[in-house]
VEXKELUM-151544 format. One record per atom (N, C-alpha, C, O): x, z, y. Coordinates in steps of 0.001 Angstrom, whole numbers, plus 500000, padded with zeros to 6 digits. Example, Ala and Ser with C-alpha at 12.3 -4.5 7.8 and 13.67 -1.06 7.14 Angstrom:
<rokols>
513190507800494310/512300507800495500/513200507800496700/514236508465496681/512850507080497750/513670507140498940/512900507870500030/513409508039501138/
</rokols>
This chain:
<rokols>
474701880964147742/473639881833147284/473360882949148295/472207883260148592/474451883553148821/474280884638149770/473645884123151072/472842884821151690/474000882920151478/473408882347152694/471908882130152519/471124882390153431/471523881658151358/470109881420151083/469301882708151118/468204882743151675/469838883759150527/469152885059150538/469069885601151956/468031886126152359/470150885479152716/470152885933154108/469126885147154924/468406885723155740/469061883855154707/468102883008155413/466667883443155100/465833883522156003/466382883720153850/465037884143153443/464695885489154079/463573885673154551/465630886423154102/465393887728154716/465098887573156205/464183888210156728/465862886738156881/465639886509158321/464265885900158558/463560886329159471/463873884931157777/462559884296157911/461449885315157685/460472885336158433/461585886156156671/460568887176156406/460476888175157556/459373888561157945/461607888598158105/461586889522159239/460927888889160464/460124889531161141/461264887643160744/460651886955161886/459150886766161677/458368886918162616/458748886436160456/457322886290160158/456575887601160329/455474887623160879/457167888694159862/456550890014160031/456438890400161489/455423890957161908/457474890111162271/457436890421163702/456360889592164400/455644890106165259/456241888323164040/455212887471164654/453818887983164306/452938888002165166/453604888396163064/452301888938162677/452001890216163442/450892890398163944/452992891106163534/452793892371164252/452477892123165716/451690892861166307/453075891098166313/452828890807167728/451410890291167949/450790890620168961/450892889501167034/449557888919167238/448440889814166733/447275889541167024/448738890855166001/447730891796165500/448238893207165745/448991893751164937/447833893789166841/448316895129167131/447240895978167777/446357895487168479/447349897270167512/446437898235168108/447086898768169375/448301898953169437/446265899009170371/446778899466171653/446062900750172027/444835900761172128/446809901847172237/446149903069172696/445524902840174067/446108902161174910/444350903398174291/443626903114175526/444168903858176739/443666903665177846/445181904705176557/445720905429177707/446940904752178320/447582905333179195/447276903548177889/448402902826178462/448041902396179884/446943901900180134/448964902591180793/448748902200182192/449604900973182501/450693900823181948/449131900114183362/449846898920183745/450066898923185252/449336899586185990/451060898189185703/451485898212187094/450391897849188091/450412898334189223/449451897020187706/448464896522188668/447255897423188862/446337897050189592/447220898581188244/446050899460188401/445880899942189831/444775900305190234/446952899950190596/446885900392191989/446745899237192987/446744899459194197/446628898022192488/446439896883193389/445029896958193969/444092897323193259/444864896621195239/443511896659195829/442655895495195332/443183894404195119/441380895691195145/440714896977195179/441038897788193929/440957897290192807/441404899044194148/441750899937193044/440504900261192221/439375900051192665/440733900770191027/439628901067190108/438589901989190743/437388901776190577/439041903010191468/438075903943192069/437292903287193209/436140903650193450/437900902326193916/437170901591194962/436075900722194353/434958900661194866/436411900049193249/435418899201192569/434248900064192094/433085899709192290/434565901191191473/433516902077190966/432628902572192101/431407902627191953/433223902930193218/432460903420194366/431488902358194886/430330902661195172/431959901118195007/431085900041195492/429962899747194503/428830899476194902/430280899801193215/429261899532192197/428177900600192214/426994900291192077/428576901845192380/427609902943192376/426672902905193580/425620903545193558/427030902171194622/426172902065195795/424970901151195545/423992901188196291/425046900339194503/423928899447194169/422928900219193330/423242900646192219/421709900402193863/420697901121193085/419275900642193343/418315901358193058/419134899425193887/417798898847194065/417815897371193659/418835896690193767/416670896903193195/416515895497192848/416602894680194139/415992895033195148/417366893586194096/417543892757195296/417522891291194878/418186890903193917/416760890485195600/416646889050195334/416269888760193884/416721887771193308/415443889621193296/414995889416191925/416028889769190866/415776889572189677/417190890289191269/418239890663190319/418177892160190060/418069892963190987/418248892520188784/418215893938188427/419482894631188930/420468893980189274/419433895939188964/420594896730189374/421768896429188449/422898896267188910/421503896353187135/422569896084186161/423242894734186422/424469894642186404/422454893699186662/423014892369186916/423835892362188203/424928891796188239/423317892982189251/424061893057190514/425397893778190332/426418893356190876/425381894862189565/426609895621189331/427625894802188522/428824894835188798/427127894072187524/428025893236186718/428666892141187563/429862891879187435/427885891507188417/428407890448189284/429447891018190249/430502890418190454/429149892172190837/430082892795191768/431367893215191053/432463893012191575/431234893801189858/432419894181189092/433300892965188836/434510893011189058/432693891878188368/433450890657188071/434191890154189304/435367889795189229/433508890131190420/434105889627191667/435249890510192151/436315890008192505/435034891817192168/436073892729192658/437277892776191722/438418892812192182/437033892776190423/438138892796189468/438968891517189605/440198891569189600/438298890381189726/438989889102189912/439809889121191204/440951888663191225/439223889653192277/439914889682193572/441173890527193545/442114890260194293/441204891543192695/442410892370192579/443630891502192282/444709891744192822/443468890509191442/444584889675191024/444767888460191935/445887887994192143/443679887964192464/443763886749193284/444235887004194710/444724886089195372/444095888235195187/444549888537196551/445917889199196561/446463889475197630/446470889454195400/447794890077195304/448878889021195473/448652887840195208/450055889451195917/451187888537196008/452237889019195019/452709890147195159/452628888225194026/452164886873193758/450780886880193110/450440887781192343/450000885866193432/448628885750192963/448597885421191467/449447884683190967/447624885968190772/447391885659189359/445964885132189252/445018885775189709/445820883972188652/444516883313188560/443689883903187427/443458883249186410/443246885143187610/442419885840186620/440956885624186975/440582885663188147/440142885399185972/438697885297186161/437991886220185181/438472886446184071/436862886744185592/436072887634184738/434609887243184867/434100887030185968/433951887153183735/432521886857183729/431876887718182647/432360887778181517/430792888376183002/430084889188182016/428968888343181419/428151887760182133/428954888292180088/427997887466179369/427025888350178593/427282889539178406/425918887782178144/424936888570177378/425556889214176139/426516888700175565/424991890332175750/425480891023174564/426678891909174856/427461892215173956/426825892320176098/427934893189176512/429290892599176147/430151893267175574/429451891328176495/430728890637176301/431321890338177662/430624889912178583/432600890563177773/433310890278178999/434252889110178711/435099889194177822/434102888041179451/434929886851179272/436085886953180263/435882886840181472/437295887167179752/438486887290180577/439242885972180528/439679885534179464/439391885347181689/440065884058181761/441415884234182447/441503884708183580/442469883835181724/443840884010182198/444528882652182280/444197881730181534/445496882537183201/446229881272183274/447013881033181984/447482881980181353/447150879781181601/447771879418180330/449212879898180213/449687880125179100/449906880057181305/451320880432181237/451549881927181415/452679882354181652/450514882711181307/450649884161181452/451189884755180148/450797884333179060/452078885722180260/452690886359179090/451664887197178326/450814887837178944/451729887203176989/450774887989176196/450768889479176545/449698890087176571/451909890076176809/451922891505177152/451191891755178462/450590892812178651/451241890778179371/450536890922180640/449024890714180425/448204891397181039/448676889778179563/447263889571179213/446706890842178580/445582891248178876/447500891472177703/447076892742177096/446706893751178171/445675894417178078/447549893864179191/447307894829180263/446049894538181045/445283895449181361/445830893277181360/444627892887182100/443393893128181239/442380893629181728/443478892771179951/442348892979179043/442031894469178905/440863894859178901/443067895296178793/442860896745178697/442195897276179963/441256898069179889/442677896841181118/442097897302182385/440640896862182496/439785897647182907/440351895609182130/438975895100182203/438066895894181268/436949896250181644/438539896175180050/437745896931179075/437482898347179582/436345898818179587/438546899011180005/438433900411180426/437572900546181687/436680901393181745/437839899715182686/437101899815183942/435648899380183797/434770899962184433/435376898370182975/433976897956182792/433182899077182131/432024899305182483/433790899778181180/433111900919180555/432867902028181567/431766902573181650/433909902363182342/433800903449183320/432794903112184422/431990903956184819/432846901876184910/432037901494186071/430616901102185717/429688901365186482/430437900477184567/429122899948184208/428429900771183119/427247900567182842/429158901690182508/428555902612181547/428185902024180208/427366902599179491/428767900888179849/428445900251178573/429744899843177877/430725899520178546/429761899856176544/430967899435175821/431042897909175701/430378897319174848/431826897289176532/431973895833176515/433077895410175552/434099896084175422/432855894283174881/433901893635174103/434541892601175020/433862892019175867/435832892369174862/436536891427175728/436984890224174905/437720890365173928/436537889054175308/437024887798174739/438030887235175725/437751887150176921/439210886848175227/440313886407176079/440437884889175985/440480884317174896/440492884254177149/440571882797177231/441791882375178045/442187883052178994/442381881237177652/443393880569178464/442679879518179284/441753878864178802/443105879358180512/442494878330181347/443538877309181780/444690877638182061/443100876092181822/443902874977182306/443096874297183393/441868874256183317/443759873765184398/443052873079185478/442379871832184909/443026871011184259/441088871699185155/440357870492184771/439828870472183349/439232869477182937/440027871546182581/439491871573181217/438729872884180995/438856873829181774/437954872921179943/437197874131179613/438161875217179124/439187874903178520/437841876488179378/438683877581178865/438734877555177339/437776877146176683/439860877995176784/440060878017175338/440222879463174897/441082880182175405/439387879890173944/439455881263173457/440725881452172635/440987880707171690/441515882472173015/442774882734172320/442830884121171700/443708884391170881/441908885009172075/442006886352171542/440784887196171792/439846886790172479/440816888393171213/439714889344171344/440267890755171457/441279891091170842/439595891569172244/439875892999172316/438633893699171794/437537893509172321/438806894508170756/437694895233170152/438114896679169918/439287896966169682/437142897584169985/437437898976169653/437583899096168144/437004898322167381/438365900076167735/438547900329166319/437310901027165775/436771901912166441/436841900657164581/435699901345163991/436004902834163833/437027903206163257/435125903670164339/435294905107164235/436224905731165258/436377906952165290/436855904906166103/437763905432167130/437579904619168402/438233903593168592/436698905076169258/436367904333170465/437463904402171541/437328903783172596/438550905153171282/439623905270172259/440801904368171945/441749904297172727/440760903684170825/441816902747170451/441198901373170302/440133901213169705/441879900392170851/441384899020170741/442372898180169948/443556898502169845/441861897118169404/442665896162168650/442618894838169409/441545894328169732/443783894300169681/443859892997170338/444440892020169332/445536892228168812/443699890950169061/444159889928168126/444153888586168835/443199888244169533/445222887834168651/445329886499169230/445274885462168121/445809885656167029/444619884370168430/444580883224167525/444614881988168410/443602881578168980/445785881414168509/445948880253169380/445574878980168632/446180878665167608/444577878241169133/444239876956168508/445287875911168895/446111876136169782/445236874771168215/446107873667168609/445779873279170039/444636873401170480/446785872814170756/446551872346172118/445590871169172077/445716870314171201/444624871097173006/443620870037172985/444217868638173034/443619867690172525/445376868502173634/445974867175173786/446911866816172642/447384865681172591/447202867732171720/448234867513170714/447893866385169746/448796865675169303/446622866200169405/446288865166168437/446141863792169086/446016862791168382/446154863731170405/446033862440171076/447268861577170818/447208860355170959/448377862196170445/449612861460170201/449455860535169004/449932859401169043/448796860991167937/448667860157166749/447345859386166694/447042858752165683/446559859435167767/445355858636167851/444109859273167267/443032858684167357/444213860454166669/443032861092166102/442247861801167212/442787862036168293/440975862143166954/440190862818167978/440836864145168392/441559864764167612/440568864560169600/441147865808170118/440696867004169286/439563867053168807/441578867941169128/441272869162168394/440324870023169186/440533870231170381/439291870528168553/438344871409169203/438722872856168892/439034873168167743/438702873745169883/438994875144169594/437968875704168623/436775875422168726/438452876505167676/437577877106166681/437136878477167178/437945879210167746/435876878836166978/435443880181167390/436151881234166554/436398881037165364/436475882355167189/437124883461166485/436093884151165605/434927884251165988/436489884615164468/435568885310163561/436054886701163302/435416887449162561/
</rokols>
């Protein structure tokens, strides 16, 4: 009887810890080790601010978004060891953050926080961050979201929702699982 009660308590504690890990609020003043990797945040901002004329039919805003995405991505791709981070700005002030599938969640949190904070500072708009895992040869899979807290624009909420692996249902012969959009 005592073993059963102990087992139930352990399961409940582990379940609570897992829930807390996948649903947590992050203060926006947390700093991460890669903020000083080149190009640093102030270098990116300086280059973005130099764009102030329409060029090749692209608005100033579009040019700045493209440059931000490229420079932010290069921060991780030119560092040793390299991290295969990708950033794409999509309509509706959404930032698509693409991370390698084997990256640790705490590290993804840091990259997402940096992307959110720097995109706001550099581009002057409140972007939402959608977090994706990437695998070589397949489409990115949405695993999480970074959103500001209602009424508190300085605190963000990061929630993860991992879909089944696309290849997992191939074992039993059923069609591949499609990632579900986050709601």
